[in-house]
VOVEXVEX-108198 format. One record per residue: residue number from 1; x, y, z of N, C-alpha, C in turn; residue in one letter. Coordinates in steps of 0.001 Angstrom, whole numbers. Layout:
<sites>
{site NUM {X Y Z} {X Y Z} {X Y Z} a}
...
</sites>
This chain:
<sites>
{site 1 {-49849 -13348 -38177} {-49845 -13686 -36757} {-50234 -15156 -36595} x}
{site 2 {-49599 -15814 -35696} {-49887 -17200 -35377} {-51355 -17319 -34938} x}
{site 3 {-52077 -18283 -35506} {-53504 -18446 -35213} {-53763 -18731 -33731} x}
{site 4 {-52945 -19583 -33101} {-53119 -19898 -31676} {-52909 -18666 -30807} x}
{site 5 {-51916 -17865 -31166} {-51665 -16628 -30425} {-52855 -15687 -30539} x}
{site 6 {-53403 -15583 -31719} {-54581 -14732 -31944} {-55757 -15199 -31075} x}
{site 7 {-55989 -16499 -31044} {-57084 -17039 -30233} {-56859 -16789 -28747} x}
{site 8 {-55621 -16949 -28287} {-55305 -16684 -26875} {-55553 -15220 -26537} x}
{site 9 {-55149 -14334 -27437} {-55366 -12893 -27199} {-56857 -12555 -27172} x}
{site 10 {-57619 -13153 -28068} {-59065 -12932 -28073} {-59695 -13404 -26766} x}
{site 11 {-59289 -14575 -26328} {-59821 -15128 -25081} {-59466 -14226 -23899} x}
{site 12 {-58235 -13730 -23876} {-57783 -12837 -22805} {-58592 -11546 -22809} x}
{site 13 {-58824 -10969 -23999} {-59619 -9735 -24091} {-61044 -9947 -23586} x}
{site 14 {-61645 -11090 -23955} {-63002 -11394 -23470} {-63025 -11538 -21952} x}
{site 15 {-62009 -12198 -21398} {-61944 -12383 -19943} {-61792 -11038 -19235} x}
{site 16 {-60946 -10159 -19776} {-60771 -8831 -19171} {-62061 -8021 -19231} x}
{site 17 {-62748 -8080 -20367} {-64019 -7353 -20504} {-65062 -7906 -19534} x}
{site 18 {-65110 -9233 -19397} {-66046 -9872 -18469} {-65742 -9441 -17031} x}
{site 19 {-64448 -9422 -16674} {-64047 -8995 -15335} {-64386 -7539 -15064} x}
{site 20 {-64162 -6675 -16048} {-64469 -5253 -15879} {-65970 -5048 -15670} x}
{site 21 {-66787 -5764 -16432} {-68236 -5664 -16262} {-68653 -6151 -14872} x}
{site 22 {-68061 -7244 -14419} {-68377 -7774 -13086} {-68004 -6757 -12010} x}
{site 23 {-66866 -6088 -12160} {-66462 -5078 -11180} {-67433 -3906 -11160} x}
{site 24 {-67914 -3487 -12324} {-68913 -2412 -12358} {-70207 -2850 -11684} x}
{site 25 {-70630 -4086 -11924} {-71842 -4591 -11265} {-71658 -4626 -9753} x}
{site 26 {-70489 -5073 -9307} {-70202 -5124 -7873} {-70190 -3720 -7283} x}
{site 27 {-69542 -2783 -7973} {-69484 -1409 -7484} {-70880 -806 -7389} x}
{site 28 {-71708 -1040 -8381} {-73081 -534 -8362} {-73843 -1078 -7146} x}
{site 29 {-73718 -2385 -6896} {-74403 -2993 -5747} {-73908 -2391 -4438} x}
{site 30 {-72603 -2159 -4325} {-72043 -1558 -3109} {-72488 -102 -2954} x}
{site 31 {-72544 628 -4056} {-72985 2026 -3989} {-74441 2127 -3525} x}
{site 32 {-75265 1159 -3891} {-76646 1141 -3407} {-76706 962 -1890} x}
{site 33 {-75637 406 -1311} {-75542 239 138} {-74840 1421 803} x}
{site 34 {-74508 2460 35} {-73900 3650 602} {-72390 3720 509} x}
{site 35 {-71739 2743 -108} {-70294 2761 -271} {-69926 3659 -1435} x}
{site 36 {-68809 4365 -1317} {-68347 5283 -2362} {-66990 4828 -2880} x}
{site 37 {-66814 4880 -4207} {-65555 4392 -4789} {-64351 5251 -4426} x}
{site 38 {-63251 4582 -4171} {-61949 5227 -3946} {-61011 4845 -5089} x}
{site 39 {-61001 3545 -5464} {-60134 3075 -6539} {-60709 1817 -7161} x}
{site 40 {-60395 1626 -8439} {-60739 399 -9165} {-59463 -172 -9751} x}
{site 41 {-59344 -1495 -9691} {-58200 -2206 -10274} {-56877 -1582 -9858} x}
{site 42 {-56716 -1401 -8557} {-55484 -808 -8022} {-54413 -1882 -8035} x}
{site 43 {-53330 -1615 -8762} {-52295 -2633 -8976} {-50962 -2220 -8400} x}
{site 44 {-50255 -3230 -7945} {-48885 -3091 -7490} {-48194 -4387 -7889} x}
{site 45 {-46887 -4347 -7981} {-46176 -5578 -8339} {-46579 -6696 -7382} x}
{site 46 {-47071 -7759 -7944} {-47411 -8923 -7139} {-48816 -8938 -6576} x}
{site 47 {-49678 -7989 -6965} {-51035 -8025 -6444} {-51934 -6960 -7035} x}
{site 48 {-53228 -7143 -6832} {-54229 -6203 -7320} {-55422 -6206 -6378} x}
{site 49 {-56002 -5022 -6211} {-57252 -4887 -5463} {-58310 -4501 -6484} x}
{site 50 {-59372 -5296 -6586} {-60399 -5023 -7585} {-61100 -3697 -7307} x}
{site 51 {-61558 -3513 -6068} {-62255 -2283 -5689} {-61802 -1832 -4306} x}
{site 52 {-61669 -527 -4149} {-61488 73 -2831} {-62637 1058 -2693} x}
{site 53 {-63445 874 -1651} {-64591 1745 -1403} {-64574 2191 51} x}
{site 54 {-65320 3267 333} {-65388 3719 1722} {-66803 4176 2050} x}
{site 55 {-67112 4070 3333} {-68377 4579 3875} {-68062 5017 5288} x}
{site 56 {-68315 6283 5568} {-67938 6812 6876} {-66439 6699 7043} x}
{site 57 {-66001 6080 8126} {-64561 5911 8402} {-64104 4468 8183} x}
{site 58 {-64790 3770 7296} {-64448 2383 6979} {-64012 2301 5513} x}
{site 59 {-62888 1654 5289} {-62397 1391 3942} {-62518 -107 3688} x}
{site 60 {-63149 -458 2567} {-63262 -1854 2159} {-62334 -2127 997} x}
{site 61 {-61633 -3234 1087} {-60878 -3769 -32} {-61726 -4933 -542} x}
{site 62 {-62125 -4868 -1791} {-63112 -5816 -2304} {-62522 -6676 -3415} x}
{site 63 {-62656 -7967 -3249} {-62304 -8939 -4281} {-63590 -9323 -5003} x}
{site 64 {-63603 -9173 -6315} {-64776 -9494 -7126} {-64486 -10775 -7892} x}
{site 65 {-65384 -11732 -7780} {-65246 -12988 -8516} {-66532 -13267 -9268} x}
{site 66 {-66417 -13437 -10575} {-67572 -13739 -11421} {-67343 -15072 -12121} x}
{site 67 {-68335 -15906 -12036} {-68308 -17199 -12710} {-69716 -17470 -13233} x}
{site 68 {-69862 -18442 -14085} {-71187 -18781 -14608} {-72126 -19156 -13453} x}
{site 69 {-71605 -19932 -12510} {-72392 -20329 -11337} {-71817 -19626 -10115} x}
{site 70 {-72685 -19048 -9305} {-72219 -18280 -8141} {-71446 -19163 -7162} x}
{site 71 {-71780 -20446 -7078} {-71030 -21349 -6197} {-69576 -21467 -6654} x}
{site 72 {-69348 -21435 -7956} {-67974 -21470 -8472} {-67236 -20181 -8127} x}
{site 73 {-67943 -19065 -8120} {-67324 -17788 -7749} {-66892 -17804 -6287} x}
{site 74 {-67699 -18416 -5426} {-67395 -18439 -3986} {-66088 -19171 -3667} x}
{site 75 {-65725 -20140 -4460} {-64507 -20909 -4169} {-63300 -20434 -4977} x}
{site 76 {-63461 -19346 -5719} {-62395 -18872 -6609} {-61330 -18035 -5902} x}
{site 77 {-61541 -17686 -4636} {-60529 -16912 -3903} {-59592 -17916 -3224} x}
{site 78 {-58529 -18246 -3928} {-57578 -19269 -3496} {-56598 -18699 -2477} x}
{site 79 {-55872 -19542 -1773} {-54836 -19046 -852} {-53809 -18148 -1551} x}
{site 80 {-53418 -18490 -2773} {-52475 -17641 -3512} {-53083 -16270 -3799} x}
{site 81 {-54359 -16239 -4170} {-55038 -14961 -4421} {-55087 -14142 -3134} x}
{site 82 {-55320 -14788 -2008} {-55351 -14088 -719} {-53989 -13478 -397} x}
{site 83 {-52907 -14201 -678} {-51560 -13660 -441} {-51310 -12434 -1312} x}
{site 84 {-51675 -12538 -2591} {-51459 -11408 -3503} {-52329 -10211 -3116} x}
{site 85 {-53552 -10478 -2692} {-54434 -9400 -2250} {-53867 -8747 -992} x}
{site 86 {-53390 -9542 -56} {-52783 -8998 1164} {-51591 -8114 859} x}
{site 87 {-50762 -8527 -80} {-49602 -7739 -510} {-50051 -6389 -1087} x}
{site 88 {-51083 -6414 -1919} {-51590 -5183 -2522} {-52212 -4266 -1470} x}
{site 89 {-52898 -4832 -495} {-53511 -4023 567} {-52431 -3324 1390} x}
{site 90 {-51378 -4037 1743} {-50280 -3404 2489} {-49672 -2253 1695} x}
{site 91 {-49498 -2439 406} {-48943 -1374 -439} {-49913 -196 -527} x}
{site 92 {-51208 -463 -663} {-52202 616 -739} {-52179 1457 541} x}
{site 93 {-52163 765 1674} {-52155 1489 2948} {-50874 2302 3116} x}
{site 94 {-49745 1797 2660} {-48483 2530 2755} {-48503 3777 1880} x}
{site 95 {-49229 3725 779} {-49279 4863 -151} {-50438 5814 101} x}
{site 96 {-51336 5467 1006} {-52510 6292 1291} {-52571 6595 2785} x}
{site 97 {-51619 7358 3245} {-51490 7662 4678} {-52677 8430 5240} x}
{site 98 {-53517 9021 4384} {-54695 9726 4873} {-55607 8788 5661} x}
{site 99 {-55509 7501 5393} {-56376 6536 6055} {-55721 5897 7278} x}
{site 100 {-54628 6481 7784} {-53925 5894 8926} {-54696 5996 10238} x}
{site 101 {-55129 7198 10574} {-55720 7413 11898} {-57232 7408 11867} x}
{site 102 {-57815 6626 12736} {-59255 6642 12916} {-60048 5912 11849} x}
{site 103 {-59398 5147 11013} {-60084 4405 9967} {-60085 2922 10301} x}
{site 104 {-61146 2257 9906} {-61232 801 10009} {-61087 224 8611} x}
{site 105 {-60529 -966 8533} {-60317 -1625 7256} {-60936 -3011 7297} x}
{site 106 {-61457 -3419 6152} {-62062 -4743 6061} {-61864 -5260 4641} x}
{site 107 {-61785 -6569 4521} {-61702 -7205 3209} {-63001 -7973 2980} x}
{site 108 {-63716 -7574 1943} {-64966 -8224 1580} {-64823 -8840 196} x}
{site 109 {-65793 -9639 -175} {-65839 -10200 -1527} {-67228 -9961 -2092} x}
{site 110 {-67288 -9812 -3388} {-68558 -9774 -4096} {-68496 -10885 -5129} x}
{site 111 {-69445 -11816 -5014} {-69516 -12952 -5923} {-70658 -12720 -6902} x}
{site 112 {-70379 -13022 -8169} {-71371 -12780 -9203} {-71525 -14039 -10045} x}
{site 113 {-72760 -14488 -10171} {-73086 -15614 -11042} {-73974 -15116 -12163} x}
{site 114 {-74004 -15853 -13243} {-74808 -15456 -14404} {-76269 -15286 -13993} x}
{site 115 {-76801 -14112 -14259} {-78206 -13840 -13994} {-78548 -13604 -12537} x}
{site 116 {-77553 -13553 -11656} {-77811 -13390 -10217} {-77368 -12001 -9760} x}
{site 117 {-78049 -11487 -8750} {-77635 -10227 -8142} {-76307 -10466 -7414} x}
{site 118 {-75389 -9498 -7446} {-74101 -9673 -6756} {-74289 -9997 -5270} x}
{site 119 {-73546 -10991 -4790} {-73612 -11409 -3388} {-72420 -10803 -2648} x}
{site 120 {-72706 -9912 -1703} {-71677 -9225 -921} {-71440 -10002 372} x}
{site 121 {-70196 -10455 572} {-69844 -11208 1775} {-68777 -10414 2542} x}
{site 122 {-69071 -10117 3790} {-68169 -9305 4610} {-67101 -10165 5270} x}
{site 123 {-65919 -9521 5464} {-64856 -10114 6267} {-64330 -11435 5768} x}
{site 124 {-63984 -11514 4481} {-63515 -12798 3936} {-62073 -13124 4323} x}
{site 125 {-61340 -12118 4807} {-59988 -12355 5312} {-59588 -11201 6210} x}
{site 126 {-58571 -11428 7013} {-58068 -10391 7921} {-57246 -9370 7146} x}
{site 127 {-57281 -8137 7621} {-56466 -7075 6999} {-55112 -7071 7647} x}
</sites>
């Protein structure tokens, strides 16, 4: 195997593992606030939702961003990421008609920095 390809694959695996751990940390923090998991890493062509959680009649679509410094995590939700997240949210709602009537929807973010408790920010974009 090409050495550069091997290194790229290793780096990708580490990034995926780091992201999965960050999502678990975010989910744990949200569960302590009473949110219950509906889906993790929900994917559709052209987008992904890191976490879908609910509490009462509210469904949250959560974007999780982890960086070494929490300030870097806060700026990591780019306009392109917002478009892809919006696309995935529309697809999720189309496929989960149980949440059509009487439910509220919100898009939140959880930012994670090295050694810091996850920071939950409500309403980072319109649904």
